[in-house]
C-alpha positions as CSV (number, residue, x, y, z in Angstrom):
1,X,111.8,-0.4,114.9
2,X,114.4,2.4,115.0
3,X,113.5,5.7,116.6
4,X,112.9,8.6,114.3
5,X,115.7,10.6,116.0
6,X,118.2,7.8,115.1
7,X,117.1,7.9,111.5
8,X,117.7,11.6,111.4
9,X,121.1,11.1,112.9
10,X,121.9,8.6,110.1
11,X,120.8,11.3,107.6
12,X,123.1,13.8,109.3
13,X,126.1,11.5,108.8
14,X,125.1,10.9,105.2
15,X,125.9,14.6,104.7
16,X,128.9,14.8,107.2
17,X,130.9,12.0,105.6
18,X,130.8,13.2,102.0
19,X,131.4,16.8,103.4
20,X,134.6,15.7,105.2
21,X,135.8,13.8,102.2
22,X,135.2,16.8,99.9
23,X,137.2,19.1,102.2
24,X,140.2,16.7,102.2
25,X,140.0,16.4,98.4
26,X,139.9,20.2,98.0
27,X,143.0,20.4,100.3
28,X,144.8,17.9,98.0
29,X,143.9,19.9,95.0
30,X,145.0,23.1,96.7
31,X,148.4,21.6,97.4
32,X,148.7,20.5,93.7
33,X,149.7,17.0,94.8
34,X,150.4,14.6,92.0
35,X,148.5,11.3,91.3
36,X,145.1,12.8,92.4
37,X,143.1,9.6,91.6
38,X,145.2,7.5,94.0
39,X,144.9,10.2,96.6
40,X,141.2,10.3,96.2
41,X,141.0,6.5,96.8
42,X,143.3,6.9,99.9
43,X,141.0,9.6,101.3
44,X,137.9,7.5,100.8
45,X,139.7,4.6,102.6
46,X,140.7,6.8,105.6
47,X,137.3,8.5,105.8
48,X,135.6,5.1,106.1
49,X,137.6,4.4,109.3
50,X,137.2,7.9,111.0
51,X,133.5,8.0,110.1
52,X,132.8,4.7,111.9
53,X,134.9,5.6,114.9
54,X,133.4,9.2,115.1
55,X,129.9,7.8,114.9
56,X,130.5,5.4,117.8
57,X,132.3,8.1,119.8
58,X,129.7,10.9,119.3
59,X,126.5,8.9,119.2
60,X,127.1,6.1,121.7
61,X,130.1,6.9,124.0
62,X,130.0,10.6,124.7
63,X,126.2,10.7,125.5
64,X,126.8,8.0,128.2
65,X,129.7,9.8,129.9
66,X,129.0,11.3,133.4
67,X,130.9,12.5,136.4
68,X,129.6,9.5,138.4
69,X,131.5,7.2,136.0
70,X,134.5,9.5,135.4
71,X,137.1,6.7,136.0
72,X,135.6,4.3,133.5
73,X,134.9,7.2,131.1
74,X,138.5,8.2,131.2
75,X,139.7,4.7,130.1
76,X,137.0,4.7,127.4
77,X,138.4,7.9,125.9
78,X,141.9,6.5,126.2
79,X,140.7,3.5,124.1
80,X,139.3,5.8,121.5
81,X,142.6,7.7,121.5
82,X,144.4,4.4,120.8
83,X,141.9,3.6,118.1
84,X,142.6,7.0,116.4
85,X,146.4,6.8,116.7
86,X,147.3,3.1,116.3
87,X,143.9,2.0,114.8
88,X,144.1,4.4,111.8
89,X,147.7,3.3,111.2
90,X,146.6,-0.3,111.1
91,X,143.7,0.5,108.9
92,X,146.2,2.2,106.5
93,X,148.4,-0.9,106.6
94,X,145.3,-3.1,105.8
95,X,144.6,-0.9,102.8
96,X,148.2,-1.3,101.6
97,X,147.9,-5.1,102.0
98,X,144.6,-5.2,100.1
99,X,146.1,-2.9,97.4
100,X,143.4,-0.4,98.1
101,X,145.6,2.2,99.7
102,X,148.6,3.6,97.7
103,X,151.8,4.7,99.5
104,X,152.7,8.1,98.0
105,X,155.8,10.2,98.5
106,X,159.0,9.3,100.3
107,X,158.9,6.8,103.2
108,X,158.7,8.4,106.7
109,X,159.6,7.1,110.1
110,X,156.8,5.2,112.0
111,X,156.4,7.8,114.7
112,X,156.0,10.6,112.1
113,X,153.5,8.5,110.2
114,X,151.4,7.9,113.4
115,X,151.7,11.6,114.3
116,X,150.4,12.6,110.8
117,X,147.5,10.2,111.1
118,X,146.7,11.4,114.6
119,X,146.5,15.0,113.3
120,X,144.2,13.8,110.6
121,X,142.0,12.1,113.3
122,X,141.8,15.2,115.4
123,X,140.7,17.3,112.5
124,X,138.0,14.7,111.7
125,X,136.8,14.7,115.4
126,X,136.6,18.5,115.4
127,X,134.7,18.6,112.0
128,X,132.2,15.9,113.0
129,X,131.7,17.2,116.6
130,X,131.3,20.9,115.6
131,X,128.8,20.2,112.7
132,X,126.9,17.8,114.9
133,X,126.6,20.3,117.7
134,X,125.4,23.0,115.4
135,X,122.9,20.6,113.8
136,X,121.5,19.6,117.2
137,X,121.4,23.2,118.4
138,X,119.3,24.4,115.4
139,X,117.2,21.3,115.5
140,X,116.4,21.8,119.2
141,X,115.6,25.5,118.5
142,X,113.3,24.5,115.6
143,X,111.6,21.8,117.6
144,X,111.0,24.3,120.5
145,X,109.5,26.8,118.1
146,X,107.2,24.1,116.6
147,X,106.2,23.0,120.1
148,X,105.4,26.6,121.0
149,X,103.3,27.0,117.9
150,X,101.4,23.8,118.7
151,X,100.8,24.8,122.3
152,X,99.7,28.3,121.4
153,X,97.3,27.0,118.8
154,X,95.9,24.6,121.4
155,X,95.4,27.4,123.8
156,X,93.8,29.6,121.1
157,X,91.4,26.8,120.3
158,X,90.6,26.4,124.0
159,X,89.9,30.2,124.3
160,X,87.6,30.0,121.3
161,X,85.8,27.0,122.8
162,X,85.1,29.1,125.9
163,X,84.2,32.3,124.1
164,X,81.9,30.8,121.4
165,X,79.5,28.9,123.8
166,X,79.6,32.0,126.1
167,X,78.5,34.1,123.2
168,X,75.9,31.5,122.1
169,X,74.4,31.1,125.6
170,X,73.9,34.8,125.9
171,X,72.1,34.9,122.5
172,X,69.8,32.0,123.6
173,X,69.0,33.9,126.7
174,X,67.8,36.8,124.6
175,X,65.5,34.4,122.6
176,X,64.3,32.8,125.8
177,X,63.2,36.1,127.2
178,X,61.2,36.9,124.0
179,X,59.6,33.4,123.9
180,X,58.6,33.7,127.6
181,X,56.9,37.0,126.8
182,X,55.2,35.3,123.8
183,X,56.7,38.1,121.6
184,X,56.0,38.1,117.9
185,X,59.6,38.9,117.4
186,X,60.7,35.4,118.5
187,X,60.6,33.8,115.0
188,X,62.8,36.6,113.6
189,X,65.3,36.2,116.5
190,X,65.5,32.4,115.8
191,X,66.2,33.1,112.1
192,X,69.0,35.5,113.0
193,X,70.3,33.0,115.5
194,X,70.4,30.3,112.8
195,X,72.6,32.6,110.7
196,X,75.0,33.0,113.6
197,X,75.1,29.3,114.3
198,X,75.8,28.5,110.6
199,X,78.7,30.9,110.7
200,X,80.1,29.5,113.9
201,X,79.8,25.9,112.6
202,X,81.1,26.3,109.1
203,X,83.0,29.6,108.8
204,X,85.2,29.8,111.9
205,X,87.3,26.7,111.4
206,X,90.0,28.6,109.5
207,X,92.4,30.9,111.4
208,X,91.3,33.9,109.3
209,X,88.2,35.1,107.5
210,X,87.1,38.2,105.5
211,X,86.1,41.0,107.8
212,X,82.8,41.4,105.9
213,X,81.8,38.0,107.2
214,X,82.3,39.1,110.8
215,X,80.4,42.4,110.0
216,X,77.3,40.4,108.9
217,X,77.3,38.3,112.1
218,X,77.9,41.5,114.1
219,X,74.9,43.1,112.5
220,X,72.7,40.0,113.1
221,X,73.8,40.0,116.7
222,X,73.1,43.7,117.2
223,X,69.7,43.3,115.5
224,X,69.0,40.3,117.8
225,X,69.9,42.3,120.9
226,X,67.7,45.3,119.8
227,X,64.7,43.0,119.7
228,X,64.8,42.9,123.5
229,X,64.6,46.6,123.9
230,X,62.1,49.3,123.1
231,X,62.8,52.5,121.2
232,X,64.7,53.9,124.2
233,X,67.8,51.9,123.2
234,X,70.0,53.9,120.8
235,X,72.5,51.8,118.7
236,X,75.0,53.3,116.3
237,X,77.1,51.0,114.2
238,X,79.3,52.3,111.5
239,X,82.5,51.2,109.8
240,X,85.1,52.6,107.4
241,X,87.0,49.8,105.6
242,X,89.3,50.2,102.6
243,X,89.0,46.5,101.8
244,X,86.0,44.4,102.8
245,X,88.1,41.2,102.2
246,X,90.7,42.2,104.8
247,X,91.5,39.0,106.8
248,X,90.7,38.9,110.5
249,X,90.4,36.0,113.0
250,X,86.7,35.0,113.1
251,X,84.6,36.4,116.0
252,X,87.6,38.4,117.4
253,X,85.6,41.6,117.8
254,X,82.3,40.1,119.0
255,X,83.3,39.9,122.7
256,X,83.5,43.8,122.9
257,X,80.1,44.1,121.3
258,X,78.6,41.4,123.5
259,X,80.0,43.1,126.6
260,X,78.5,46.4,125.6
261,X,75.0,44.9,125.6
262,X,75.2,42.4,128.5
263,X,77.1,44.6,131.0
264,X,76.1,48.0,129.7
265,X,72.8,48.6,128.0
266,X,71.0,45.8,129.9
267,X,71.9,47.4,133.2
268,X,71.1,51.0,132.1
269,X,67.6,52.3,133.2
270,X,67.7,55.7,131.5
271,X,68.7,56.4,127.9
272,X,70.7,53.2,127.2
273,X,73.1,53.4,124.2
274,X,75.7,51.5,122.3
275,X,78.1,53.2,119.8
276,X,80.3,51.0,117.7
277,X,82.9,52.1,115.2
278,X,85.3,50.0,113.1
279,X,88.0,51.3,110.8
280,X,90.7,49.5,108.9
281,X,93.2,51.5,106.8
282,X,96.7,50.6,105.8
283,X,96.5,47.4,107.8
284,X,95.7,49.3,111.0
285,X,92.5,48.3,112.8
286,X,90.7,50.7,115.1
287,X,87.7,49.5,116.9
288,X,85.8,51.5,119.5
289,X,82.8,50.4,121.5
290,X,81.0,52.8,123.9
291,X,78.0,51.9,126.0
292,X,76.0,53.3,128.8
293,X,76.3,51.8,132.3
294,X,74.2,51.7,135.4
295,X,77.0,52.9,137.7
296,X,78.4,56.5,138.0
297,X,81.9,55.1,138.5
298,X,83.6,51.9,137.5
299,X,84.5,49.2,140.0
300,X,86.9,47.3,137.7
301,X,85.0,44.1,137.7
302,X,84.1,44.3,134.0
303,X,87.8,43.6,133.1
304,X,87.5,40.1,134.7
305,X,84.7,39.0,132.4
306,X,85.4,35.9,130.4
307,X,84.9,37.8,127.1
308,X,87.5,40.5,127.8
309,X,90.0,38.2,129.5
310,X,89.9,35.7,126.6
311,X,90.1,38.5,124.1
312,X,93.3,39.8,125.7
313,X,94.9,36.4,125.6
314,X,93.9,35.8,122.0
315,X,95.4,39.1,121.0
316,X,98.7,38.0,122.8
317,X,98.7,34.8,120.7
318,X,97.7,36.4,117.4
319,X,99.5,39.7,117.2
320,X,102.7,41.4,118.2
321,X,101.5,45.0,117.9
322,X,98.2,45.7,119.5
323,X,96.5,47.6,122.4
324,X,93.2,47.1,124.2
325,X,92.2,49.9,126.5
326,X,89.1,50.0,128.6
327,X,87.9,53.0,130.5
328,X,84.8,53.5,132.7
329,X,83.6,56.9,133.6
330,X,80.3,58.3,134.8
331,X,77.6,56.1,133.4
332,X,79.8,55.2,130.3
333,X,82.2,52.4,129.4
334,X,84.6,52.7,126.5
335,X,86.7,49.9,125.0
336,X,89.3,50.8,122.4
337,X,91.1,48.2,120.4
338,X,94.0,48.9,118.0
339,X,95.7,46.2,116.0
340,X,98.5,46.3,113.5
341,X,97.2,43.5,111.3
342,X,100.6,43.1,109.6
343,X,102.0,42.1,113.0
344,X,100.2,38.7,113.1
345,X,102.3,35.9,114.5
């Protein structure tokens, strides 16, 4: 069974051969040479020969050449030079014998005839070699881009496979703490968890989803987190969206919200708070999450959390124009995310 690359090379020559033939016919027309039908048959006859020799030279001989076999390679190229000079002359003579090729114009000396055919052969080699080189160059570039896309998508899926269970396990821990305390809020928390699970299983398979879907899950998650706290926790969640159907990668914003509760409010003893604001206008996303912390100054460890590190990498793979800034001051942590949604890769 032939390789797919060989089949594509055959397809390349199916375009190269007619292209070279058309160029020679256009040259004959430009020169206003007489007896054009006979000249067309002559061109077809010569193109058959140079096409076969060029294919053997470019696809089988040249790829096998190396400096280690320079001596044998030199004689191989000499053989092809003989095939182009004498071989094309003999091919022309065979066409005359079979009454396929028609001698046109005045008879010329043998050396001039061979010289003319050699020039014809050189132009054929240059045409085939240059077009083939350009084809392989653009094909290699296209294949590299496709491979990059595939590898980036695989990495993106891997990051999601890390982030989603991480998010889910934290949510289960919240329910566990309620169940352990035999809280009456446990059934409500399980109901909200079922909504989150349904969304993660059935709505996050596509690369993008409507932002309103993520907002609903975010609200369920916030409500689920609030069940763990008493009235001392202050949560503010507001958004300003010009289009609720604006597309966004599913669960892209959740890590910042999750981080605010897990590493912020849960570690704050006095007056814990979480402030969340989302704005999308003119394809510009602005997302700010502020939360209280238990430390007077930041130690930088929060940036190494799996949620934030994965979010940074996802942003690199998804968008060209974005910024994620995290700042920790006295008992307060702020994460600011800006994305130009039109800059998606």
